MARGUDO-988459 format. One record per residue (C-alpha): chain; residue in one letter; x, y, z. Coordinates in nm, 3 decimals, padded with zeros to 5 digits, always signed. Example, Ala and Ser with C-alpha at 12.3 -4.5 7.8 and 13.67 -1.06 7.14 Angstrom:
2
PT  mol  type        u        v        w
PT    A     a  +01.230  -00.450  +00.780
PT    A     s  +01.367  -00.106  +00.714
//
This chain:
97
PT  mol  type        u        v        w
PT    A     m  +00.531  +00.640  +00.741
PT    A     s  +00.279  +00.924  +00.705
PT    A     a  -00.072  +00.940  +00.827
PT    A     l  -00.183  +01.011  +00.480
PT    A     t  -00.015  +00.707  +00.316
PT    A     f  -00.139  +00.469  +00.607
PT    A     n  -00.496  +00.618  +00.576
PT    A     t  -00.517  +00.576  +00.219
PT    A     v  -00.415  +00.205  +00.254
PT    A     v  -00.670  +00.153  +00.545
PT    A     a  -00.946  +00.296  +00.316
PT    A     v  -00.860  +00.056  +00.033
PT    A     l  -00.883  -00.225  +00.298
PT    A     e  -01.217  -00.090  +00.427
PT    A     r  -01.377  -00.013  +00.096
PT    A     e  -01.250  -00.323  -00.112
PT    A     f  -01.180  -00.577  +00.154
PT    A     h  -01.444  -00.499  +00.418
PT    A     k  -01.183  -00.463  +00.695
PT    A     e  -01.281  -00.268  +01.009
PT    A     p  -01.044  +00.051  +01.026
PT    A     a  -01.046  +00.054  +01.400
PT    A     c  -00.866  -00.297  +01.403
PT    A     l  -00.596  -00.183  +01.136
PT    A     r  -00.258  -00.101  +01.286
PT    A     p  +00.082  -00.028  +01.103
PT    A     d  +00.193  -00.354  +01.243
PT    A     s  -00.100  -00.557  +01.125
PT    A     t  +00.033  -00.838  +00.898
PT    A     f  -00.125  -00.950  +00.570
PT    A     g  -00.175  -01.294  +00.758
PT    A     e  -00.357  -01.120  +01.041
PT    A     l  -00.576  -00.946  +00.793
PT    A     g  -00.679  -01.278  +00.645
PT    A     l  -00.506  -01.231  +00.301
PT    A     d  -00.381  -01.530  +00.161
PT    A     a  -00.154  -01.521  -00.174
PT    A     r  -00.438  -01.450  -00.400
PT    A     s  -00.607  -01.197  -00.180
PT    A     g  -00.279  -01.030  -00.088
PT    A     q  -00.208  -00.981  -00.472
PT    A     d  -00.560  -00.834  -00.524
PT    A     f  -00.475  -00.580  -00.227
PT    A     v  -00.149  -00.482  -00.363
PT    A     m  -00.295  -00.416  -00.696
PT    A     a  -00.569  -00.219  -00.546
PT    A     v  -00.319  -00.024  -00.346
PT    A     e  -00.126  +00.041  -00.668
PT    A     d  -00.438  +00.183  -00.833
PT    A     a  -00.496  +00.410  -00.543
PT    A     f  -00.160  +00.559  -00.545
PT    A     r  -00.114  +00.539  -00.925
PT    A     l  +00.219  +00.349  -00.865
PT    A     h  +00.362  +00.021  -00.973
PT    A     i  +00.531  -00.186  -00.698
PT    A     p  +00.801  -00.395  -00.856
PT    A     a  +00.831  -00.759  -00.799
PT    A     g  +01.027  -00.835  -00.479
PT    A     q  +00.964  -00.491  -00.297
PT    A     v  +00.639  -00.635  -00.128
PT    A     d  +00.549  -01.011  -00.137
PT    A     p  +00.181  -01.025  -00.135
PT    A     g  +00.191  -01.410  -00.051
PT    A     d  +00.415  -01.347  +00.259
PT    A     a  +00.181  -01.359  +00.562
PT    A     a  +00.443  -01.158  +00.762
PT    A     t  +00.436  -00.851  +00.527
PT    A     n  +00.294  -00.571  +00.741
PT    A     l  +00.120  -00.246  +00.658
PT    A     s  +00.424  -00.048  +00.770
PT    A     r  +00.638  -00.217  +00.532
PT    A     l  +00.391  -00.163  +00.255
PT    A     c  +00.348  +00.206  +00.333
PT    A     e  +00.714  +00.260  +00.356
PT    A     t  +00.764  +00.110  +00.028
PT    A     l  +00.489  +00.334  -00.133
PT    A     e  +00.645  +00.627  +00.013
PT    A     a  +00.987  +00.549  -00.126
PT    A     l  +00.828  +00.464  -00.496
PT    A     s  +00.655  +00.798  -00.453
PT    A     d  +00.955  +01.007  -00.378
PT    A     k  +01.155  +00.828  -00.662
PT    A     a  +00.863  +00.912  -00.888
PT    A     e  +00.863  +01.285  -00.813
PT    A     t  +01.245  +01.338  -00.871
PT    A     q  +01.189  +01.164  -01.194
PT    A     r  +00.892  +01.350  -01.326
PT    A     p  +00.986  +01.544  -01.649
PT    A     n  +00.800  +01.862  -01.578
PT    A     g  +00.938  +01.912  -01.225
PT    A     r  +00.601  +01.910  -01.066
PT    A     p  +00.552  +01.686  -00.774
PT    A     a  +00.335  +01.382  -00.823
PT    A     t  +00.002  +01.353  -00.626
PT    A     l  -00.131  +01.074  -00.438
PT    A     a  -00.467  +00.957  -00.540
PT    A     h  -00.736  +00.893  -00.280
//
């Protein structure tokens, strides 16, 4: 997991969910962050917007309190890598901040 990916996810949590960045770790779970199924879904959708990616159903379960930020970041990076290889113009995709 890259620092850029993790820091972008942390920025979403700070900006939109009012979480203190100093308290966020890669192993922080959705449950520890106080995210229930509804707020977890809102968080995943905000992250999708930030990265301009869609996370397919089943890749990250926003209702699973045991899902952690590391798992989310790894999923985002895998999807980003896949998107880069599928771009028709051959230019790499960029992450939104």
